[in-house]
N, C-alpha and C positions, 0 to 999 in steps of 0.2 A: 585788764586780764581779757582774754579772748573768749569768744561765745563757747569754745570748746571747754574752756576751764570752768564755766559758771554752773557748777553742779547744783542739783536739787539736794535735800538732806539724804544722808547716805542710807541705803534701803536697809532692811534687817537681815540678819545672818542667822545661818544655821551651821552647826558643828557637828562633827562625826569623826569616826577612825575607819580607815581603810586597813584592813588585815593584809600584811605581807608576810607570807610564811606564817612563822609563830610571832611576829612582830606587829605593832600597830602603829601607823602613821595618822596623827592627829591633822585635822584639816577643817577649814572654815570657809563657807561660801556666803559672799555679801552680794545679795541680788539674787537674779532669777536665771537659772541655767537654761531655762526655755527661751530666754531671749533671742531674736535675731542677731544681735551684736555678738561678737566673737567674745567667748569667755577668756578671761586672762588668768593664767596660773603664774603665780610669783614664787620664784625660787631664791631663798635668803641665801645669805653668805657664810663666812667661816673658812672651811669647813668647821662646823660645830657650833654655829650660832641659832638664832630663834627667829621666827617670824616677825618678833614685836617692833624691831627697828625700821621694818619696811612696811609697818601697818598702815601708813598714810595712802599707799595705793589702793586701798578699800574705798576710798572716796571716788574713783573712777566708776564705781557702780552706780553713782548718781547720775550717770549718762545712760544708764540702762543696759549695762553689761555685767554679767555676773564676774566678780573678782575672787580668785581662790588663793587662800595663803595655806600654808602647811609647814609643820615643824619636821624637819628630816630626822629619820631615825637616828637616837644617840642624843637628842636634844629636845629641849622644850617639853611639851605634853606628849610627845611620842615615846615609844619604848626606848629607855636607856640602857646601855650595855657596857657597863664600866671595865668589864673583864676582858673585852675584845681588843684585838691589837692589829698591826697595820695589815696583815693578811687578809682581815675581815672589812676594813674601812677603805673601800675601793671606789673609783669612779664607776665601775660597773655596778656596784651594790646600788649606788644611789641612782644611776640610770635606770635600774630595774624597779626601784621604789617610784620613781617618777611615772614610768610607764603603768605600773600597777595602779597609781592614784587616777590616771586620766582614764583608765579602762572602768575603775570602780565608780567614778563619776559619769561615765558614759559620755565623754567629750572626746574621745581619743581620734575622731574623724574630723574635729574642727575646733581649733582653739589657737590661742596666742599664748607665748611664753615669754616672761620677763625673768631674766636672771641678774641678781645684783652681786658683784664681787665674785666670790667662789660660785654663786649661783649662776653667774654669766658663762663660768668655765663649764660648769654642769650642763647648761643651756647649749653652749656651743658644741660640746660632745653629743648632746642629743640631736642637734640640727644636722651635723654632718652626716648622721645616719640616714638622713632624708625621710623622716616620718611623714607620711602622705596627709596626717591631719594638722600638721603645723603650718598655719597660715600667715603668721607673723613672728618676728622674733625681735626682741629687746635686749641688748648686752649692756647693761648699766653698770659704770665704774669698775669694769672688768679688765682681764687681761688675756692676751693670746699665748703667753710664754711666761714661765715663772722666772727664767733667766733675765728677761726683760723686766719683770717686777722687781726683782732683788736689786738689778742695776739702778733703776729708777729711785727705789727707796735708799739706797746707798748714797745717791746724789743728794736726795732730800735731807738724809741723816747728817751729810757733811756740812749742811747749812745750820744746823741747831747749834746752840751755845757750846762752847768748848767743855765746860764742866758738865753738861749733860752728855756730850758724846765720849767722855773720859769715864763717865759712870757706866754707860752702856757698854764700852768695850772691856772695861774691867770684870764686869759681872758675867759677861758672856764667855771670857776666857776662862773664868773660875768656875762656870756652871752653876752660877747662884743667881739664876734669872727670876727666881721667885722673891728675892731680896726686896724689901721695901724701897731701898734706894733705887734699884733698878725698875721698880714698877712706877715709881715717881718720874724717872728720867723718861720712860716710855710715854707716860701721859703727855709730855711736852709735844713729842712727835704726833701723838693722837689729836690733840687740840688744834694743831696746824694742818694735818692732813687727812684726818678721818671724819671728824665732825667739828665744825668752827663755831657752833652754836654752844655758848657756855651759860650757866650749866648745861650739861647734856640734857635734852628733853627725856621726860620719864621713860617713854618706850625704848629709847637707846640705851639709857642706864639700865634698864629691865634686860636687855639681850645680855649686856657685858656681865651682870650679876648671874645670869643663867650660865654662862660660859664658865665663869669662875666657881660655880657650884659644881660643875661637871665637866671639866676641859678634856675628856677622853678623846674626841674626835678632833677637836681643835690641836691638841698638843701632838696627836699621832700623825696627822696628815700635813699640817702646817709648821707648827713650833710654838714657842712660847709668846710670840707677839707678831704682829703684821710684818716686821722688817727682819726679823731674825729667823729665816725660813729654814729648819733643819729636819722637817717631816718628810713622809713618803711622797709628797707631791713636789718635792724640790727640782725635780727634773722635768715636770710636765710641760707638755707643749701641745697646741693644736694648730700651729702655723700652716704646716704642710697638708692639712685637711680642710683647710676654710673654704677652698674653691668648690667644694662638693655642698656647701649650704645653697639650698634653693629658696628658702623662704626670704621675703623681703626683711630687711634688717635694720633697726635703728640702733646706733651705738652712742652713747654718751658718757661723759665723766666731768667732773668739776676742774676749774683752773688751778686748784690747789691740791688736787687729788693725789693720794699715794698711788693711784692707778695713773702713772704718767702718760704723757702723749706718745711715748715709745711704746708703752704696753699696748695701747689701743690701736696704733697705726697699722698693724697686720690685718685687723679686722677691715678697716677701711679700704685697704690695699688689695685684699684677696676675695672678700666676700662679693659675689656678683651684683647683687641688688642691695645697696647699702646707702644710708644717709646717716650723719653724724651731727653731734651737737655739744658744745661746750658751755657749761653753765659758770658765768664768770664771778660769782660770788660764793661758790660752793667747793668743798673738798670732796670727801668719799659718799657724801650723802646728800646730794641735791634734792632728793625728794623729802628731806628734812630741812635744808638750808635755804632752798629756794622752792618750796613746796609747790606754790601755784604754778610757777613757770615750768617746773619739771613735769607736773601732771598734766598741765595743758598740752606740752610737747608729746608726752606719751599718747594722750588722747586723740590729739590730730593725726599721729601716726596710724594708730589703730582704726581710726575711722576710714582710712584710705583702703583698708583690707577687710572691712567688715562684710 
């Protein structure tokens, strides 16, 4: 393990709520916001997950930087709005929430942003607007286009056992994607391409239980699972805007990731100041599957821009 990965004990944390209109965004700051090192904001995936499964990034606070986690509205400890539909749950809404959180914490003039999966889509949308305070960007296990994502997932799906593929196809055609047989078949894909640590670590399981308890955002924007994308984000792309990103950027994925190389390549091709990494033993969660290597890579990149 490199010197950058050799963290001290994780510093203490404080929690709070950032009012956003009539809603509340829960957040946690691990470490000291007054530190000279760049504070790191972590945007979780989904849309509709929680911060729990990306919790390990808080260990970077052991290097003397503040790490901010938050639950996006609709999820976790933030305001839940189960009656809202697709006209409410939009990229612009979540961009506004992120801007509000930065201002609430007083870090809008100087921060780093790490977005994982959907959080990376959100982070890319944030970065193409060229916010002056964004000093470093990390796109983790994310995608530049939903078309590329679905294409990649379909290829991975075609490599599943035939009986699993048959069950998935049959229930999707019937609209019975909450049937236990369909959920069991989906889990085969997840264990190969979402998190290869079995059983799932507690923080990962906690996020999936949270989505199950309130799937409003996930089902509206994405669909019933990671590879059957029928929600409002099904046609999303940022490819034609990536050259607007000014912040230095780190892009990474796992070798077995549902975010395939094809999904990530536009980031590498079109972002002006970019570097990339592939974690050889990971799928969609290198911060869990190869935690030390992943956190070390992120910290090394951030130190370049502190």
